[in-house]
C-alpha positions in Angstrom: 0.1 0.1 0.1 1.5 3.6 -0.8 1.2 5.9 1.8 2.3 8.8 0.0 -0.8 10.6 0.0 -2.2 9.5 3.3 -1.5 12.1 6.3 0.8 10.6 8.9 0.3 12.8 11.7 0.3 12.8 15.4 -3.1 10.6 15.4 -3.1 7.7 17.4 -4.7 4.4 16.2 -5.9 1.7 18.5 -7.0 -1.5 17.6 -9.8 -1.6 16.9 -10.5 1.8 15.5 -14.2 2.3 15.4 -16.5 5.3 14.6 -20.3 6.0 13.7 -21.5 8.1 10.7 -25.3 8.9 10.6 -25.8 10.7 7.4 -29.2 12.4 8.7 -26.8 14.6 10.9 -25.7 16.4 7.9 -29.2 16.8 6.5 -31.7 16.5 9.3 -34.6 17.9 7.2 -34.4 14.9 4.8 -35.4 12.9 8.0 -39.1 14.5 7.4 -39.3 13.4 4.0 -38.3 9.8 4.7 -41.2 9.8 7.4 -43.7 11.2 5.1 -43.0 8.8 2.7 -43.3 6.0 4.9 -46.6 7.1 6.4 -47.9 7.6 2.5 -46.7 4.0 1.7 -48.6 2.8 5.1 -51.7 4.7 4.0 -51.6 3.6 0.5 -51.7 0.0 1.6 -54.5 0.8 4.1 -56.7 2.9 1.9 -56.2 1.5 -1.4 -55.6 -2.0 -0.9 -57.6 -2.2 2.5 -54.8 -4.1 3.8 -53.1 -3.3 7.2 -50.2 -5.6 6.9 -49.8 -4.5 3.2 -49.4 -1.2 4.7 -46.8 -2.2 7.3 -44.7 -3.8 4.8 -44.6 -0.6 2.7 -43.7 1.5 5.7 -41.0 -1.2 6.7 -39.5 -1.4 2.9 -39.2 2.6 3.4 -37.5 2.7 6.6 -35.4 -0.2 6.0 -34.0 1.0 2.7 -33.0 4.2 4.2 -31.6 2.8 7.3 -27.9 4.1 6.9 -29.7 7.5 6.7 -31.5 7.9 9.9 -29.9 5.0 11.6 -26.4 5.5 11.0 -23.5 2.8 10.5 -20.8 1.6 12.7 -17.4 1.2 11.1 -14.5 -0.8 12.4 -11.0 -1.2 11.3 -8.6 -3.8 12.9 -5.8 -5.8 12.2 -8.0 -8.7 10.6 -9.9 -6.5 8.4 -12.7 -3.9 8.2 -16.5 -3.9 8.6 -19.7 -2.3 8.8 -22.9 -2.5 10.6 -26.1 -0.7 9.8 -29.1 -1.9 11.5 -29.2 -5.9 11.2 -26.8 -5.6 7.9 -23.6 -6.4 8.7 -20.5 -6.5 5.9 -16.8 -7.2 6.6 -13.5 -7.8 4.5 -10.4 -9.3 5.3 -7.2 -7.7 4.8 -5.8 -10.2 2.6 -8.9 -10.1 0.1 -8.2 -6.5 -0.7 -7.1 -6.0 -4.1 -7.9 -2.2 -4.6 -8.3 0.8 -2.3 -10.0 3.9 -3.6 -10.5 7.1 -2.0 -13.1 10.0 -2.8 -14.4 13.0 -0.8 -16.6 10.6 1.1 -14.7 7.9 2.4 -12.6 5.0 1.3 -13.6 2.1 -1.1 -11.8 -1.3 0.0 -12.5 -3.7 -3.0 -11.7 -7.4 -3.7 -11.8 -6.7 -7.4 -8.5 -6.1 -9.0 -10.4 -3.6 -11.7 -13.5 -1.3 -11.6 -16.3 -2.9 -13.0 -19.9 -3.3 -13.0 -19.8 -5.6 -10.1 -17.6 -3.0 -7.9 -20.8 -1.4 -6.6 -22.0 -4.7 -4.9 -18.3 -5.8 -3.5 -16.1 -4.6 -0.6 -16.5 -1.9 2.1 -17.0 1.4 1.7 -15.4 3.3 5.1 -17.3 6.8 5.3 -15.7 9.6 6.5 -17.3 11.4 9.9 -17.2 15.0 10.7 -13.6 15.4 11.6 -12.1 12.1 11.4 -10.7 11.6 7.8 -7.2 11.6 9.0 -7.5 9.2 11.4 -9.4 6.6 9.1 -7.0 6.8 6.2 -4.1 6.2 8.9 -5.9 3.5 10.3 -6.2 1.7 6.5 -2.7 2.5 5.9 -1.5 1.1 9.7 -3.8 -2.0 9.7 -3.8 -2.7 5.9 0.2 -2.3 5.2 0.4 -6.3 4.5 -2.4 -6.0 1.6 0.4 -5.0 -1.0 -2.2 -2.6 -3.0 -1.8 1.2 -4.0 -4.2 3.7 -3.0 -6.1 5.3 -5.9 
């Protein structure tokens, strides 16, 4: 892993390194939209289809599919790999499986694929930066992922 562009300042990295990101903190007004759409889905199920369980399913689908936004995600990086938990969803990747590391403005993608392609969206872990921990996250990836022999893109 090339650390040329990753800061190596006075950030202390502990094993495991954990943080939480909740997207609704950045745009709380969007939470009201999600609630309104969820209630609308419930009302459509109840009024149009005359079926309360169908309304509840519609409500659950809206809230489940937006869980990362309003519930948040818990990220973890340690010597074995990286993981993310959002509600009941859990994904992880071990360092020896990482073939490519891609950084962007919002986070770092740890991918098991050597080249970008159509499946890239569905594979790997995306480590989202928090409010003020970008340097710490990048240093943790550099520290714990030093044995995965890939360059940072």
